[in-house]
N, C-alpha and C positions, 0 to 999 in steps of 0.2 A: 667496439671502440670504446675507450677508455675515459671517464673524466681526467681534466687536470688536475684535481686532487690525486687520484689515484697512480697517473703519472710520476708523479712528484715524489709520493711514496715508493712507489716502487724503482724510480734510480736513485733516490736516498739510500733506500734498502741493498741496493748494488753496490753500496759504500760501504757497508759493514764487512769488517773486518779488515777496514783499512788505519793500518798503523796510525797513530800521532805522529805529527810531524809538524811543527810551528811552522804557518806560515803555507806549508805546502800544501796544493788541490788538486793530485792526482790519483784516483782510482785505485787504490790497492798497492799504492806506494808512500802513501803517505797525504794526512789531510788533518787543520785543527779545526775549529766548528765553520767558521766563516768559510775554510776554503772548501767544508763538505759541499754549503749552501754553492756557495762558484760553482762547484759541479755541475750540482744540481742543473744550476740557472744555464749552464752554457750545454746542457742536452734540452732542457726542456722550451725555453725561453729563447738561444744563441748566444750572441757573443755578449761579454760581460758591460754590463752599462758605461765603467769606468773603473780604470788603473786603480788596483790596491796602491796603496805609494806600503815602504817597508814598515814592520812595527814589534817593537817589543812586546814580551808577554805584558809587560805591565805599561801597553801604549797608552792608554789616557791616565791614569790615574790620576799623577803629578795634577795636572792640572782639571780634573773632575772633567774631560769634557765628554760629553756623549755623542761619541762619535758613530759609534755603530748603530744608538737610535736616530741619527741622523740621517747616516747613509739608508735605513730602512724604509724613513720617513719619504726619500728623494723615489727609491726603486721600488718599492714594492707598497701594496693597497692597506691601510691602517683596517683593522674589524676590531669588534667589540672583545672582550675580551673572554665574554660569556658565550662565544659565537663561534662553537670550535669545529671544526674542520680537518678534515685529512689532508693533508698537504701544507697545511698554515706554517708559516716561519716563526718561531716563541724566541724571545727575547728574554733573558735572566737579568734578574741584579742577583750578586752570588752572595750579598752581605748588603744590611739594612745600609742608607744614606749613600754607597756605591753608586758607579756606574753599572750600566748595563753592558757586561761581556762577555755572554757569552747566548749561546744559540742554539736551535733542533729546530726539528723537521716533524710538526706532529704526523705522526702515521696510524693511528688509534684512538679513538674517543668513542668513552663510555662503556658500555657493558654489551657483549656478555665479558667481555676477555680482559676489558678497562683499561685508561688512557694508557698511549705507549708514546718515544717522541725519540726520534732522531739523533743523535750529536758525536761528537767528537771532543776527548778531551783527556788531557795527561793520562800517562800509564795506562789508557785504555783503548786509547783508537777509537775508531767509529763503532758505536753501539745504540741496539736498540733499548730504553730504558722504562720500566713503568712510569708515566707522570702522576707520579705520587704526591701527595701532599704535602712536604719539603717543597719537592719540584713545582708543585703548583705556587704555593707562595711567596717563589719568585718572579715568577710570571710579570712584568712590566710591561709587554706591549705583544699585539699581536696581529699577523700581516697576513694577507693573501698573495700568491704571484701577478703578476701583473694579467690582464683581461686582455686577452687576444695571444696571450702563451701559447707557441703550439703544440 
């Protein structure tokens, strides 16, 4: 029997190699960063908690709406930034003063191999990347999947 974090990481890793496709959430066919999270949610938790409206690639920038952060606070459990655990959802601001509009799932934490996270982004698809200092500096929030996820 594996714990919830291990199940989340295993499911996210099953998506590695999925091409990047804006607004998609189909393993091995296409996903963006939110689509990856949605797909993992469906496999680990069940039905998605709300319908995701259509969105453009600059979806929240004009109004500076923290839609991703707000949705994360509605459906995930906030964690301290320093409380690293595999399976955590990481939200990133891609530049200072910008909204949080990228996310990934923590895969490894700490030594010996170093921290990593799984995410999807343009030109790369779903990949596991080192959680290097440049990425760490962009983390704005950390969340856990809800308690009781099966």
